[in-house]
N, C-alpha and C positions, 0 to 999 in steps of 0.2 A: 783696105778695108778691114775693120777690124773683125774680132770676136763675136758673136749673139753671147754666148754664155763664156762665160769665165770662169776660170778656175774655184769649184767653194770646197771650201780646207776645213770647214765644217764646224770648227770654232775661232775664237779669234787668233789671231800670232802673238806669243810672248818676248816682253823683250828680257834684255840682261845678259852678264856676261858670262855665267855660269851653262853647264850643259850637262848634258845626261844623255848616255846612249845605250840605246832598247835592242829590242832583237823583232821584227815581226813580220812572220812567216819563213821567217829564218834572213831575212835581210835588217844585216848592222844599218838604223840611223839613229844622227842623234842632232841634236832640238833644244833651244832651250830651255831650262829649265822650268816648269810650272804647265811646259805642254801639254794638251788634253794628246791621249793614246789614240783619237780620231787625229787627230792635224797629224801626228807624229811616221799615221800613216799612211796618208794621204800624200805626204812630202815625200817619203819615201817610193810611191809609182803606185799606194792599194788604196784604192776606196771602198771604206766600207755605206756598207749601205745605211742610209739615213734620212727622220726625217723631221723629225722635231728641230735640227741642228743648218745652221747656217753661219759663215765666219762670219758675219756681219755683227750678229747677238752671240752673249753668252752661252754656253750650256746653259740647257734645260734638264735634259735625261726625263722623256715625256713617253715620247715614242717608240722607245724598248726595239727599235730596227736594227741599235748600231754596237749587238750586244757583240762580245770574243771570250776569248776563255783567254787565262793567265795565267804560266804556272807557276806552283804551291796560290793561287788563291782559288777559292773557295767560289764557287755558282757563276755567274755569265754577267759580267758586271757589264754597264753603258759605257763605253769607249769614249762619247762624248764628254761624261764627268768622270773619267778618270786623268788623271796623271800620271805624266811616262816616271818609274825611277831606278836609277839605273841596276843594268843588265834583268832586268823586266824581258819574261819571252814571250811574245802574244803569236796568240793565232788569230787567223778573222775569218778562216773558214774551215767548218766543222762538221760531220755528221750532224750534231748536233744543233749546234747552230742554224743549222739549215733548215731545223725543223721548227726547232723556236720561231724565227722569222716566219718562215711559213705560217704556223698558226697567228704570229701577231699580225700579217699581212692581210690574212682571209678575212681578221676577225671587223679591220678598217675597211674592204672590199667588201663585204655583208650590209652598211650600212653610207652607202656610194652610189649611186647612178653609175650605172652600164650602160652610157649614151658615150664613150671616148671619140667614136665616129664621127658623131658629130660633135662635140665641144668645143670649146673656142681653145682650148689649152693644149687641145688632139696634135704631142711633138715635143709641148713645153711642159707638162707637169710630172713631175718626182714622184706621185699615188704611181702612173701608171710605169713611169723609169725601176721604179722596186719593184714594183710586181714583178718587172720581169728579170731586174737581176735578183730577187728574191727566189725563180723560180715556182713561182704559181701557177696551179694550173689547176685549181677548183676551189669554191666556194661550199664548203656543209652545211653553213646556215642557213642558205636559201634567206629567200625576201620578207618569207609571208609573217615575222614575229615584227617588234614593235621597230620604227624606221625613225627617221628625220628625211625620207625622200620627198616630204609632202612639204618641211622649209620655207618658207616664204624668199620673193629673192627680193632685195632692196636695190630700186633700182630710182633713188633720189636723189645722187650722186653725176651730177651733170658728166665727169669725167670717168668714171668704173662703179663696175656692180658689186654687188655681194649677193651668194645663193646660196644660203644657208644651206640647201640641201648638198653641197659640195664639204660644207667643212671639215676634217678631220679632229681639228680643237687641239691643235699642237702648239696653239698660244702664239707661234712664231707674229704672226701681227698686231700682235698684242703689245709681244717684246718690242719690239721695233719702235711702236710706238711711245714704249716709256725710253727705251733705253735710246735711239736711236734722234727719235723726236724729241719726248720729253713734253708732250700736250699728255701723254695721260687717260686717253682720248676711247678706249674700248680696254672691254672686262672681257672677260671668263664670271656666268652666267652661270650659277645652279651646278650641282656636283651628281659629278657617276656618271649616266647616260643622261641627264639635264641636260650638261653642262654645252652653252653654247659662248659663242661668242659673241659682245651688246659692243653700239656702239652708247655710250653714257648713258640713259637711266630707261636701256632700253629705245634711244628715239633713232629716224632715220637720219643715215651719213650725215645728209645734210645739214640738218638740225640740231648736231653733238654737235661737242667741242673738238671734233675731227679737222683739222688743221688743212687735208687732201694735198699731204705735201709728198704724197706715194709708197713711203716707206711699206706697211703694213700691204700694198697692192705686190711689191718689189719683192717681201719676204713669202706670200705666201704659195704654197709649192701645188696649187692646184690651185681650177679653178675660180675657187668662193670668189676670192678677189682681182677681175677682169677687168683691161681698161677696154673700155667700150668703141675704142677706134677696132682690139685687135678683131673683138665681136664683128665686127660692121666690112671688116678690111682683110683677117685673117694672120696667121703667124707672118712674124719679117723674115726674109730668109737674106740679109746681110742687113750689117753696120758700117757709119761712119763716125772717126772720136773728133768731137768738137767741142768748141765752150760754148758755154749761154751766153747772152745778149740781155742780161736782164741787170741786175744788183752789180754792187763793187766787188760781190764775194766772187765770181768766175768760177763755176761750177764749170764741171767734166763731164759731159756724155757721149753718150754711145745713143748718136739717130738710126733707129734701127730703120728698114725700110723693106716693103716686097716692091721690088719690078723697080719701079724708077720715086715712087708713091711712098709717102716719110707715114709711117703705122707708126710710132711710139718713140719717146725722149726716155731715158733711162738709165739715170745716173749713173757714172766710172766707179769703179770703183777705187781706182788708183787715180784718181783725180785728186792731186796737190791739196785743194782747196775743198774740195766737198768727201772727197773720202768715202763715194758712193752714196752722197745724202741729198737730198735736193727739197724744193720748196714747191707749191701748188703754180709757180707764174713756167719756173723751167721745166720742172716736170708736164705741163699740160696746156700748159697755155702757148699753145706756137703756133695755133689755127691760123693767127693774123697776119700768116707768112704769102697764105692762099689767099688769103679772101677776098671776094670779089671788089670790094673798094680799093682794090690798089691802081694804083695807075703807071701802067708796064710800056703808056711812049711820052717822048718828051712834049711838051706843051706850049703852045707861046702865045700873047696878046697884048696888043698897044696899048692900050688903059686896062686897069684894076677896076672897069666897069664893062669893058665886053666881055663876052662869050670868049674859054677857051681852047684853041681849033689845035687839034692834036699834026704833029709833025716828024721828020725823021731827025734821026741822031748829026746829021751832018750838018741841015738847016738850022738845027735848036743850037747846035755848038759854034755856026759862024757868027749867028743873031748873035748870040748873046757877047764876042769873044768884039766883034765890029760894034756894040750899043757898047762897050769895056770903054773901045779905043776910045768913040767919042767924044763920055763923058770924060775924061782924061782929057785931052785935046782943047775942049772946052773950059776944062776947070783943074786941071793938075793931075796931077800923080798921084796926090792924096789923097784926091775925090773916090774914091772908090777902094773898098779891102773884102773881110772873107768872115766866117764865123765857121769853126768846126768842131767835129759831134762825136760826145762820147760815147754813142752808140755804133763807131764805125771803128774801124782795126788802124792798128799803127799805121799799117803801111796806106790807106786811108786820108789818114788825117795829116800822115806828112807827105804825101801828094797834094794838099791844097793848103797849107800851108808853105809851100815850096814856091808851089804857083799863086802863090799871094807875094811870095819876099822876090821870089825873081823874075814872072808873068809881071805882076802888079807893079811892081818897080815899088813898095814899102814894106809898111813895119802893121800895115792895119789888120790887121789876126790876131781875135778871140777864140773865147771855145765858153759850153756852159760849163765848166768850172770857175767863170769871172763869179757866175751865180749862186754856185755851194763851195764849195771850197777851195776859194783860192789863198782865205786868208791860212788856212790850213800850208799852202806852198809860202806865206811870205811870216809864217811866224816859227816855222820848224827852219825854214835856213836859216833866219836869225839865230835860231837856239842850238837847233845841232847841228847845222851844216848842212841837210840838205832835205826838200819839198817831198818826202813821201815818210809812214810810216819806219816803226822801227820793228813790229816782229814779226812772221808766220803765223798763219791760224793756229796753227796745232799747240802754238806756246800757253795758249789760255788754260789747254790742261795744264799749265804748273801755276797756276798763279794760285793765291795761297785771298786773296783783297782785288777781287775785282770794281771798278767805279766805274760805272754807265754814266754821262754825260748828255745832255741835249740827245742824246741817240735813243729809237725803238728797238734794236735787234729782232724780235721775235715777228718784227710787220715790214720792217725794211730790211734786214739782212737775218733771214732765215736759219739758212743755216749753219750763218759762225753762230745764230743766238743755242741751235741745238748745240753743238758746240762748249760753249757758256757754263748751258742750265745742268750738259749733263754732268762738267768740272761742281755745279755748284752742289748740284746735287752729292757729290763726294766730300763737298764740306769748305769748298771754298766763302768766303764773306761777302757780298754783294753791298752797296751804297748805289743806291739811282739818283742822280743830280737833274731830276726836271719839275718845268713846273705842271706836268699832266700824269696821275699815275697809270705813268703804262704798266704791262700786264707783270714783267720782272717784278716788280714791286712786291705782292704776292701769287702765286699762282699755284697746278699741282710740283710738290714737293719744293718751291723753291720760294726762298721771302727776302727780300731785304733789309739788310741790318739796321743801315737808314735810307730814309726818305728823305731828301731836303728837298722839298714842295716849295724852290725857290719863287720871286717873282720873275718873268720875262724880264729878258735888259738887263740882270746883276747878275750876267754869271759872272764878272771878273772882279765885283765884291764878293764872293763866293769865295773863287781860289782862292784869294789872297787873304783869306780872313783864314782857308782851310794853312793855306803854305803859314800865316800867325801863328796857328798855337804848334805848329812844328818845329819852326825857329824859336820861340821862346820858349817852351817847352822842354829844349834840344832834345831831339827827334830828327835831326839831321843826320844824314850819314856824314859822320866828317873829314872820314877817311878816304870815302867816292870824291864830295870835293877838293878835298886840298889836293886830289893825285890828278884829278879829271874837268875840271870846273874853272872858269875863271871872272869877277867879276861878281863873287859870294861878296867881300862885306859892303862891299854900295847896295845890293840887291837884300842882305841881310839889313842892314839900320832904314831899309824902305819898309819892308815888310813888318819889322818887330815896334812899327810905329803905334797910337791906342790906335788911332781911325781905322787899323782895320784890324782889328780884334772883331771874333765873331759875333762880339757885344755893339760894338759902336757900329757893325753892318746889321746890325737883326734888323733895323726898322728898315733899312734900303734890303734886304733880301727881303723879310718876313718867315727868316725859320728861324728857331731857337738858337741862342748860344751853344748852349750845352749841348746840343745836336750836334752840332757842325764839329763842335770839339771832340766828342766820339767818333763822329767820323775822322778826323783830321788823326787823333791817333792812331785808330783803327790801318788804315793806310800805311803812316808809319811807321808801326812797331806789328803785322801785321805776321811779314813773310813779307814772299815777289808780293809787292803793289803793280797792276797792268789800270791802266785806264784807257778806254775805249770811247768814241765818243762820236757826232755825228753834226748834224746842219741846227739843231739846239744850238751848237757851237760856234759853228759859223758864217752863219747870218744875222750877222748882228753889227750892228754899228761899231761894234770895240771886237768883233770874230780875229781880229786877227791878235790883240793883245790878248783876250781872253787864247790862246792857241800854245803863245808863246808862257802864260800863265800857269798853262799843265806843264810846260818843260821844264819850268821853274820848281815847280811840285816834286818832277819826277828826278831830275835831274842832285834834290838838295835832300832826298831817302833815300837817293842811290839807286833805284826803281828805272838801270836803263841797261843796255846792255851783256844781256843775257834772258837764258828762256823762264815765259811766265809774266815780265815783267811790261813797259816801255810806252811810247804814246804815240794810241792809233786812228787815228781816224777810218770809221766807216763810208768807205766811199759811195754814194747812192746811184749814181750808171754801172754801163760793165767794162766802160773803161774810160772812166773820168783821170786816173792814174795816168793811162796812158796818154792822152790828148795832150793834154800837161807836158809830160817827158819830149815828146815830140816839137817841140817849137812852137804851140798855139798860142802861148800869151804873147803882147806884146813886145815886150822888152825882151824876149828870152829868146832862143835858138834851142831846140835839141840837148835836154841832157839839163838844164836848168842853167845855162850860162850867159848872161846878158851881151846883148846888139854891142853895148858901147865898148865890150872889151877885145881891140884889136888880131890880137893873138884868133881868139873864137870866131871873128869875123872870116880872116882871110883864112883859115881853113875852109868854111863855106863859098865865101868868092871864087875860090882855087878850084871846088868842085865843081862851083855850077854855074862860073864862069860869066858870073854878073855884080857887080858891085850892090853891098847890102848896106841899106843907114846903118849910120851909129844910134839913133837916136829913136827910143820907141814912139810904135806908133798908135790910135789908136783905142781906147777899150770901147769894148759892148755899150759900157753908157756915154761914154764922148761922140761915139761914133751916131745916137741915138742923137742926143744936142745938139753933133755938127748939123746931122739935116735938115733938124726942128730950127736950123740958124742958115742954111740956103750954106754952106761948104761941104756938103756929102754927099752922095748921090748915087750910088750905084753898091750892092752887096749880094755877092754870093753868100748864100743864108745853106750848109753842107749838114742837115738831119735835126734841128731844133727846131723847137714850134717856139721862137721867141715872144708871137704876141701873146700865149697863152703862157708862158712858164716866167717872161719878165715881171719883173714889176710894175707897178702905177702902166698899165692896158693903153690905159687911154696917150701916153706919152708916149708908148712903144707905135701904137699902131698912127699918131700923128709925126713919126718920125719915119714908118713906114710909106703914110703916105706920100710925106715930100719925095720923095727919093725917085729919080727916074729911072733905076732896072734896079729892080729885087730880080734874084732867080733865086728861088727854092727848088733843092733835092730833097728826095725825102719819098715816101710809100708810099700814104695816103696826100690827096688835096688837107690841109692840116690848117688851122687859123692865120698860121702868117701866110700860106702860098693865098689867103681872102687876100692880101697888098701884091700879090707876086707878077711880072710881067715873064717870066718863063718858067716853065716847073720841070724837071727833070725826072725821071723816075731812078729811085734808090736800089738796093739791092737790100734783104735781109739778111738777118746773121745765119741761114740754111743757105745761101747762095755765096755767102764771103769766103775767102780765100787770104790768111793770113793770120797777126792776133790780138790778141787784147791782154791788155794790164791790169790786178784788178786791184783792191784794195793792199794786199801784200804785197804788194813790188813782185806779184808772180805772174810771169808773160808764159800763155798758154795757147796752145794754134787754135783755128779756126780753120776749119775745113768744110767745102764746099758738099752738101749734099746734093745741092741739083743747080743746074747751070742758072744763070744768073738770067730772070724773069724776063727787065729790060732788055738783056742781051749789050748789055757793059757792063765795068765791075766800075765799080766807082771812084778809084784810083785811075784808072784809064782817061774819064771826062773829064777828071782835073788835070790829065797830060794833056788830053785836044784841045782844051780853051788854052791852056796855056801857048802849044802848039802856034794855035789859030790867032794868038795874040804876037807870036812873031817869037814866042823863046822858045828855042828845042827840047823838049822835053818828051823820055820816050822810056819804057821799060817792055818788058817781055816775060814778065812774071812778076808779082808780088815778094819772091824771096826776091828778087834785085833788090827789090827799094830795102828793105834788110839789109840788104849788103852792108847799101850805103850808110841807112840808119846806124848801124856799127863802127863803121869806115870813119864818122862824125861824131860820136857820141861815144863817149870812154865809160861810160855807166853803161851799154848795151856792147865792151863791144869784143865781146866774148860767144853773143848771139848770133842764131841763124838757121833759119827752118829745119836744117841736116838733124843743129846738134836737138833742139826739142823734138824731133821725132824720136830721137834716141831716149833723150832723158825727158820725154814726155812735158816737163817746167822747168823756167830758172827764174828764179827772185834777182832784179836788181838788187848791187851791179854786180854783173858775170865779166868780168876779165880775166886778166893772167893772174892776177893775184886770188879771184876766184874765180877759178873758170865752169865751174856747177852752178856757181851761185851764190848769194849769201840771208841766208833765213833773219838772223837776226847783225840788226845794225850796229852802228858804233858799240859792238863790243869791248877791243884794244882801245879806241881811241874815238873818239867822235869825228865825220868826216872833216869837221871844221877846223878839225885839231885839239882843244879846247871847247868842252861845251860851256852856254855865255848866257847864265844871269843876264837877264831885261828889265829892268823895271814897267811896271803893271798900272800905272797908276788907274785907278776908277773914274770913266767919266760917262755919269748917266748919259742917254741918249734923248737925242732931242724929241723924242715921241714920248706926248705925257699924254695919259689918260684925265680930262676935263667932262663940264658938264654937262658938256653939247654931243662928247664920243667918252663916255665913263668906262666903257670897259677896253679889255685891251685882246685884243686875237692875235694867235702862235697856230701856228698850221705843221702839218705832218703828213704822213704813210700809212694806208695801212697795207694788209698781206697780199690781198688779191691784186687790185691795182696797180698801177705803174708810175712812176708820171706824171705827164701829162693822159696819160687813159690809151693813146693810140693807138697802141697794142691789142693791151685786155682789154680795154674796151668792143675789140672784134672779136672775142672770145668766151666762151659760158662762163668764163670768171665774173661777167656779171650776176650772176647768180649770188655772189656773195653782197657786190657793192655796189648795188644797181644807181647809185647818185650820192652826190655830196650833202655826207647833214652839217649840223652846225652842234656841236655839242654847246650846250650849258650851264652853269649850275645852279640844283635849285633853289637857290635865293635869287639868283637872279632874275630867272624865268617865273616864279611868283610877283614879285614886283611887276616884271613884265603882260605877266595875264598868259603867261604860254605853257602851250600844256605839247610833249615829244608829237612830233606827225607835225604839227603848225609850221606853214610856211610863214615866213622871217623875210626882214631886209636889211640888211648887213652891209647897215652904212661903214664909209669913214671920209675924209675933211678931201679923198682925190676921186669916190665914186661910190657903187651903188649895185649892191645882188640880194639875185632874194637864192634862199633854199631852206631844206626843210630844218628844223630844229629835235635836234634829242637832246631831251635833260639827264645829267648824268652830273653825279661829282666827283668825275676824275678831277676835275679839276678847281682850283681855288673859287674864290665867291669873285667875279671882277674877273675874270680870266673866261676866253670862249677861243674852238678848237673846232678847223674844219680839215680837212682835206684839200688836197689842187689837184684832180684825178679825172674832170670833167669840164668840156667847155662850154658848155649851157651854165657852167655854179658859176666860171670863171670870177675865182676867188682872190685871184692877182690887181681883178679889178680894183679893189682895195687897199691894193699894199703899198704904203709911200716912196720914195724917190728917195726915203736915208737911207744909209751903206755905211761897210767897214773905209773907215780913214784911212787904209793901207793898198786895200785891194779892191773900194769899189762894189763889194759883194754884198747884193742888198738884204737889206731888216725885212727880211720876210717874217719875222720870230713875236716882230712887236709892230699892232698896228693897232690907234687907238679907234674901236669903235662905240656906234652901237645899234641894240640888236629890238626891232620893232614888230610888232605884229601886225600882220598885213589884212587888211579889215575884210576882207572876205574869208578867214578862216572856218567862218559856220559853214561854209559848201564842204572845207575837206572832207574827206573821204574816208571808213574809219579804217578800211582795207590798207588806203597808206599808210596811219597810222601802227598800226603792224606791225605791217615790213618794216621801218625802221626802229620798233619793240625788236623785233625777229633778228637787228641787224648782226 
């Protein structure tokens, strides 16, 4: 159980070796140079009264409550804005200070409602606390004069209220929005007594630029900004420290409860990935865990046309085991397989892949990373020697040039984006490589030096052109290359060829050559250069080639192995990294070791007491093809909605329909469950006990906030299916699974629940060489020894626009929704994104007679869907864009079977399409158009 309120030292900590010793109330304290008097006092055990100060924000000095006296100095300076000095003697409690503080507090209270007993923040209000601390006993000014007690309440946001009558204008919410989140949605309007906090231009919160990250709510010292859940349920009384189960940032949260009811999720100040920040999903969108749509009992049906019938766990597990055994008896051991989930814990994923290999007796196991980041694993392993990003998130604070390729961090990884924006506001330069003008190209206080708006599918041509400039203009880090890398000469000869020059590829990428040259020079000469990339890199036919191309570029410029540099994948789901680490690919056991390696197999065979095949099993696309061909008949699907998330939906549905047994384990009946014969209820992250591994290789504890609602943990279900199939597989607790993982996985050798509880989190590799983990990879040498330059010839995708399909569709995420939307669509997040829309350039829209709000048909050579249009110039002419969060739209109905040459990762980002206005548009309502325009 964690603390409900963490210590607040008033101002941020200062780093540095130089220290200063001061005396506070007669107590000596030594702190780093630059530390505020307030923080020094707090570290010595003395809390100085404060209202506008908090240690997540820089000092502001507005409330005048933290006044102190300093020997030899006149007046009473604010302790939050006064840095310590050697030999300084500070008094924090004197009669003079007492009188001044009481006077300040008296003014605050004279313009504040005195409804403390019924206020939702009662017991968690700093104004209330400080009134007691300063000894306020009277308010001489009364309430008859001018005041703000009738100021209106803004209840527009679905998650929190803004009660202006309780605002003390301390500016903490405004500063949190600026300094922590970087959205600049809030301001102080007016002067003096007329000062007030406003969102945007005085808009309701819901209609403003506010992204509902919760930073303002967390910073507010009163009930001015308050979660509606607290208003409804009351103040929490205990907390459990756990990890968010949305994106790959892996934020640490305190789940705050009242009894056994979850009241709110509060970002944890000491969270390694988020350091006290959050986004709208992690902070507020947890209600799906208790949504009435959840299925909590196993269900069975003989045919997918039958109705579901509920059953007990023993019956369901016996049924699954018997059917799988029967299929194997008739069709062979290789006729069944499993898919692990990147939403599940490492322990749950490990259990499922072990079930497949030991109980099913084959290597037919794959994971959703196949359709997102498998090229990352392949490309980084070939060049650097390990299938993971190189840095920790904190590293971006030391970057001088940041290159964002095929990623939209403000929507997909918002907490990391806030870190990045902070560094950009401090002066780092930004290069965005993306067909779409994402928010980072230009937003408040952030503007990219270069936006290389390339045509979809031309990433490799672009990275080769950037590298061409580096090599031909003599911008390589020759000493780094000579000492740390191999294969440079052959690569340099290839990359220097005229066909790789910016001028030659301009006709391919559509980006002016001089822009490419300037961006390359900036990255190569601008100091620490860091590359961050997403699915816009990997979900292409040359995804693996592009990952290797970025690695080549980083090695050529020496941007590997220290703070502020690196090649960093932004993972989409909470445990994509972990599910890959655990051996979820058909060709690899845990720790990315090939099944063909006799020594590796021997380790597992000895422990598991079962032979492991030396040949890789089937990948997800192979499973689908084999099912359609009649050689694959049974599938266990753990927490993935493959019928919605995988490409070429018709083909996926045909494959699922052809199977004799499809077992789905999930929270809700989803698109895949329409083709399932058995549904096994899963657990939400609030019920899980285990670990997630985020995009920076950080292993975080996931602790149960409530008991498993279905009555079983997911790892238990895998064990019981294995046992029912004749393989003895049992654990008493998930910590035992992690102990087994550590015993067979070199990069996890030093990991245990006890260590994670002690340290908070660790980044693998964690072993004898690095007992507390490895924040920065490849510091002294690459994992493979020498970094390897790999030739990356550009091969155009087979998917081309034609007269019938003249446009190119690319896809992405939006902030408020998550993946297929099964979770976020069951929360109030639908207020921001009630449906997927198709963004289309004004030129293309005009040619087709399309206006914002019109329903259009989106067609490709494999399928057709309908959705509303939004006319936007974010994309170049000829490119359209949509999200994929709503099954009613089913964007993957139109995506094709094209995939990455090395990994079969689908080419979601390039689909030739046509867009046509539906004939019944005259009946479309004006309200619907306005709703899309305001999105």
